[in-house]
C-alpha positions as CSV (number, residue, x, y, z in Angstrom):
1,X,0.0,-0.2,0.0
2,X,1.2,3.7,-0.7
3,X,2.4,5.5,2.2
4,X,3.9,8.8,2.7
5,X,7.4,8.9,3.3
6,X,8.8,10.0,7.4
7,X,9.4,13.5,5.9
8,X,6.3,14.0,3.8
9,X,4.4,13.0,6.7
10,X,5.9,15.3,9.2
11,X,4.9,18.2,6.8
12,X,1.8,16.9,6.5
13,X,1.3,16.8,10.4
14,X,3.0,20.2,10.8
15,X,0.7,23.1,12.7
16,X,0.5,26.1,10.3
17,X,-1.3,28.3,13.1
18,X,0.3,31.5,12.7
19,X,1.3,31.4,9.1
20,X,-0.1,32.8,6.0
21,X,-0.9,30.7,2.9
22,X,1.2,30.3,0.2
23,X,-1.4,29.4,-2.3
24,X,-5.0,29.7,-2.2
25,X,-8.0,28.2,-4.3
26,X,-10.2,30.6,-6.2
27,X,-13.5,30.8,-8.0
28,X,-13.8,33.5,-10.7
29,X,-17.1,33.9,-12.5
30,X,-18.0,36.4,-14.9
31,X,-21.2,38.3,-15.6
32,X,-23.7,36.2,-17.9
33,X,-24.7,37.8,-21.3
34,X,-27.9,39.5,-21.7
35,X,-30.8,37.7,-23.9
36,X,-32.0,38.9,-27.3
37,X,-35.3,40.2,-28.4
38,X,-36.9,37.2,-30.5
39,X,-33.7,35.7,-30.4
40,X,-31.2,33.7,-28.6
41,X,-30.4,33.5,-25.0
42,X,-27.3,35.0,-23.4
43,X,-24.1,32.8,-22.7
44,X,-23.0,32.4,-19.3
45,X,-19.9,34.2,-17.9
46,X,-16.8,32.7,-17.9
47,X,-15.7,30.1,-15.4
48,X,-12.5,29.2,-13.7
49,X,-11.6,27.4,-10.6
50,X,-7.8,27.1,-9.7
51,X,-5.1,27.6,-7.3
52,X,-3.5,30.9,-7.0
53,X,0.0,31.6,-5.5
54,X,-0.4,34.9,-3.2
55,X,2.7,37.2,-1.4
56,X,2.1,38.3,1.9
57,X,1.9,42.2,2.0
58,X,0.9,42.6,-1.6
59,X,-2.9,43.4,-2.3
60,X,-4.5,41.2,-4.6
61,X,-7.5,42.9,-6.8
62,X,-10.7,41.2,-6.9
63,X,-13.4,42.5,-9.8
64,X,-16.9,41.2,-9.7
65,X,-18.5,41.7,-13.3
66,X,-21.8,42.6,-13.9
67,X,-24.6,41.1,-16.4
68,X,-25.2,42.4,-19.7
69,X,-28.4,44.2,-20.4
70,X,-31.2,42.2,-22.3
71,X,-32.2,43.7,-25.8
72,X,-34.4,46.7,-25.4
73,X,-36.0,46.4,-28.9
74,X,-35.8,44.5,-32.0
75,X,-33.1,46.9,-33.6
76,X,-30.5,46.0,-30.7
77,X,-28.5,42.8,-29.5
78,X,-28.5,42.1,-26.0
79,X,-24.9,42.9,-24.5
80,X,-22.0,41.0,-23.3
81,X,-21.3,40.4,-19.3
82,X,-18.4,42.1,-17.6
83,X,-15.1,40.3,-16.7
84,X,-14.6,39.2,-13.6
85,X,-10.8,39.2,-12.3
86,X,-8.8,37.8,-9.3
87,X,-5.1,39.1,-9.4
88,X,-3.9,38.0,-12.8
89,X,-6.8,35.4,-13.5
90,X,-9.6,36.9,-15.7
91,X,-12.7,35.4,-17.0
92,X,-14.5,36.8,-19.8
93,X,-18.3,38.2,-19.6
94,X,-20.9,36.1,-21.5
95,X,-21.7,36.4,-25.0
96,X,-24.9,38.4,-26.0
97,X,-27.9,37.1,-27.2
98,X,-28.8,38.2,-30.7
99,X,-31.9,39.9,-32.0
100,X,-34.4,38.7,-34.8
101,X,-32.9,39.8,-38.2
102,X,-30.3,42.1,-36.5
103,X,-27.7,39.7,-36.1
104,X,-27.4,35.9,-36.7
105,X,-24.7,34.5,-34.3
106,X,-24.9,34.9,-30.5
107,X,-22.1,36.8,-29.3
108,X,-18.6,36.2,-28.4
109,X,-17.8,35.8,-24.6
110,X,-17.1,33.6,-21.6
111,X,-20.0,31.1,-23.3
112,X,-21.1,32.4,-26.3
113,X,-25.0,33.7,-26.7
114,X,-27.5,31.2,-28.6
115,X,-28.2,32.3,-32.4
116,X,-31.2,33.9,-33.4
117,X,-34.3,32.9,-35.3
118,X,-35.6,34.3,-38.5
119,X,-39.3,34.2,-40.3
120,X,-37.5,33.4,-43.7
121,X,-39.3,30.3,-44.8
122,X,-36.2,28.7,-46.4
123,X,-36.1,25.4,-44.5
124,X,-32.7,26.3,-42.9
125,X,-30.9,27.1,-39.7
126,X,-29.0,29.9,-38.4
127,X,-25.4,28.3,-37.5
128,X,-24.5,27.9,-33.9
129,X,-22.8,30.4,-32.1
130,X,-19.1,31.0,-32.5
131,X,-16.3,29.7,-30.5
132,X,-16.1,31.7,-27.0
133,X,-13.3,33.9,-26.1
134,X,-12.9,31.9,-23.0
135,X,-11.6,28.2,-23.0
136,X,-13.4,27.3,-20.2
137,X,-16.9,28.3,-22.0
138,X,-19.1,26.9,-24.6
139,X,-21.2,27.8,-27.5
140,X,-24.6,28.5,-28.0
141,X,-27.6,27.0,-29.7
142,X,-28.6,27.4,-33.0
143,X,-31.8,29.4,-33.7
144,X,-34.4,27.8,-36.4
145,X,-36.3,29.3,-39.2
146,X,-39.9,28.5,-40.4
147,X,-39.7,25.4,-42.5
148,X,-43.3,25.1,-44.2
149,X,-45.6,27.4,-46.0
150,X,-45.2,31.1,-45.6
151,X,-43.0,32.7,-43.4
152,X,-44.0,33.1,-39.9
153,X,-46.5,30.3,-40.1
154,X,-44.5,27.3,-38.0
155,X,-43.2,27.6,-34.8
156,X,-39.6,28.4,-34.1
157,X,-37.4,30.2,-31.9
158,X,-33.7,31.2,-30.6
159,X,-30.9,29.1,-29.8
160,X,-29.9,28.5,-25.8
161,X,-27.0,30.4,-24.6
162,X,-23.9,28.1,-23.8
163,X,-23.3,27.3,-20.2
164,X,-19.9,26.3,-18.3
165,X,-20.8,22.7,-18.5
166,X,-22.3,22.2,-22.0
167,X,-23.2,24.0,-25.3
168,X,-26.9,25.5,-25.4
169,X,-29.4,23.4,-27.0
170,X,-30.6,24.4,-30.4
171,X,-34.3,25.6,-31.4
172,X,-36.1,23.0,-33.7
173,X,-39.6,22.8,-35.3
174,X,-41.2,21.7,-32.1
175,X,-38.8,23.0,-29.6
176,X,-39.6,26.3,-30.1
177,X,-36.3,27.4,-28.8
178,X,-33.5,26.0,-27.2
179,X,-32.7,25.4,-23.7
180,X,-29.7,26.8,-21.8
181,X,-26.5,25.2,-21.5
182,X,-25.9,23.8,-18.0
183,X,-23.1,25.4,-15.6
184,X,-20.7,23.5,-13.4
185,X,-21.1,22.5,-9.7
186,X,-18.5,23.3,-7.0
187,X,-18.4,23.3,-3.3
188,X,-15.9,26.0,-2.7
189,X,-18.4,28.4,-0.8
190,X,-19.2,25.4,1.7
191,X,-22.3,24.5,-0.1
192,X,-22.5,22.8,-3.2
193,X,-23.6,25.1,-5.7
194,X,-24.0,25.3,-9.8
195,X,-22.9,28.6,-11.6
196,X,-22.5,29.9,-15.1
197,X,-25.7,28.4,-17.0
198,X,-26.9,29.9,-20.3
199,X,-30.1,31.4,-20.9
200,X,-33.1,29.8,-22.8
201,X,-34.0,31.2,-26.3
202,X,-36.8,32.9,-27.1
203,X,-39.9,30.8,-28.2
204,X,-43.0,31.1,-30.4
205,X,-45.0,29.6,-28.2
206,X,-48.6,30.7,-26.7
207,X,-50.4,29.3,-23.3
208,X,-52.0,26.2,-24.1
209,X,-50.3,25.4,-27.1
210,X,-48.8,22.4,-25.7
211,X,-45.0,23.5,-26.2
212,X,-42.7,24.4,-23.1
213,X,-41.0,27.7,-22.6
214,X,-37.2,26.8,-22.9
215,X,-35.6,26.7,-19.3
216,X,-32.5,28.5,-18.8
217,X,-29.5,26.0,-17.9
218,X,-28.6,25.1,-14.4
219,X,-26.3,27.2,-12.6
220,X,-28.8,30.6,-12.9
221,X,-29.4,30.8,-16.6
222,X,-32.7,32.9,-17.2
223,X,-35.9,31.3,-18.9
224,X,-37.2,32.2,-22.3
225,X,-39.7,34.6,-23.1
226,X,-42.9,33.8,-25.1
227,X,-45.9,35.8,-27.0
228,X,-47.4,35.6,-23.2
229,X,-44.5,35.4,-21.0
230,X,-41.4,37.8,-20.2
231,X,-37.8,36.4,-20.3
232,X,-36.2,35.9,-17.0
233,X,-32.9,37.6,-15.8
234,X,-29.8,35.3,-15.1
235,X,-29.6,34.9,-11.3
236,X,-27.5,37.2,-9.1
237,X,-24.0,36.4,-8.5
238,X,-24.2,33.1,-10.7
239,X,-23.0,34.6,-14.1
240,X,-26.0,33.0,-15.7
241,X,-27.1,34.4,-19.3
242,X,-30.4,36.1,-19.3
243,X,-33.3,34.7,-21.5
244,X,-34.0,35.6,-24.9
245,X,-37.4,37.6,-25.3
246,X,-39.9,37.1,-28.0
247,X,-42.7,39.5,-27.8
248,X,-41.1,41.5,-25.1
249,X,-37.2,42.4,-24.5
250,X,-34.4,40.2,-23.6
251,X,-33.5,39.7,-20.3
252,X,-30.2,40.9,-18.4
253,X,-27.3,38.4,-17.4
254,X,-26.6,37.7,-13.8
255,X,-23.6,39.2,-12.0
256,X,-20.6,37.4,-11.4
257,X,-19.1,36.3,-8.3
258,X,-15.3,35.7,-6.8
259,X,-14.7,33.0,-3.8
260,X,-11.6,32.1,-2.3
261,X,-10.6,29.5,0.2
262,X,-7.7,28.0,2.0
263,X,-7.2,25.7,5.4
264,X,-8.3,27.7,8.5
265,X,-5.1,26.4,10.2
266,X,-3.8,29.4,8.4
267,X,-4.1,33.2,9.4
268,X,-6.8,35.0,8.2
269,X,-6.1,37.7,5.7
270,X,-4.5,41.0,7.2
271,X,-7.1,43.2,5.3
272,X,-9.8,43.0,2.6
273,X,-12.2,45.6,1.0
274,X,-15.5,45.2,-1.1
275,X,-17.0,43.6,2.0
276,X,-16.6,40.2,1.3
277,X,-18.5,37.5,3.2
278,X,-16.1,35.3,5.3
279,X,-17.2,32.2,7.1
280,X,-15.2,28.8,8.4
281,X,-16.7,25.7,6.7
282,X,-15.3,21.8,6.6
283,X,-11.5,23.1,7.8
284,X,-11.4,25.9,5.2
285,X,-11.8,29.8,5.7
286,X,-13.5,31.2,2.8
287,X,-14.0,34.8,1.4
288,X,-16.8,35.3,-0.9
289,X,-17.1,38.6,-3.0
290,X,-20.2,39.9,-4.5
291,X,-18.9,43.3,-5.4
292,X,-15.4,44.4,-6.0
293,X,-12.4,44.7,-3.8
294,X,-9.5,43.4,-2.9
295,X,-7.5,41.1,-0.2
296,X,-3.8,41.0,1.5
297,X,-2.5,38.3,3.7
């Protein structure tokens, strides 16, 4: 059976009380993208969880990105979410959801927005969204067009925004819009939580039609809007993408978050700004920022 060497065991058993950590575990989630009007869902904000070295006495900047605004009319797209930063680690804001006939592909971002739908009766689909800027993200789904008869006679919808865990789902003839891609789960806060879900794609559906309005992805993605329903914003401090609207505007993306933890046998930080929530759980000291600030060990 594998065993630690005596030297390694001595290090493992050492009491680190009175010392500051040499590295910390960090989750950085950027703001989600805003949804389009009669278009795609917003992409989730970029998501990174990793270990980062720290230097005693040097302040580390923390930036929490805001969610992008939803499309306010049929002549503009949603907007990209804002970046979140921890020191030299940057996560890119979620890509925007495009609006009907104004743009086809979802916007680039941490995860890309879903593509727009169209009235054109040409039996084709708009292509899936472009590859995300952030290598931790996923693309949005394709938006559909009418496939039979006169323009606008068949159900169709926008693609779902990409999530940190998977691509956004594409619209289909009977799906009426794509579901948002799911995010990723982590217990870094002391509670297992899912972050960075994509927004649902706008859906051409009415109450009693028998078709579901596409949901946002797990991790704060906003549900899509429809003829009779309003798009839902991405959840606050999750980096979720905003839902795409249909007869109303797209919804805003959710703001991001930055969380840091390290074993609680080490000293607490010398100072912080931005009013992080500070707690201990499971042997860790945890700092959670929902607004920008800093930390110094």
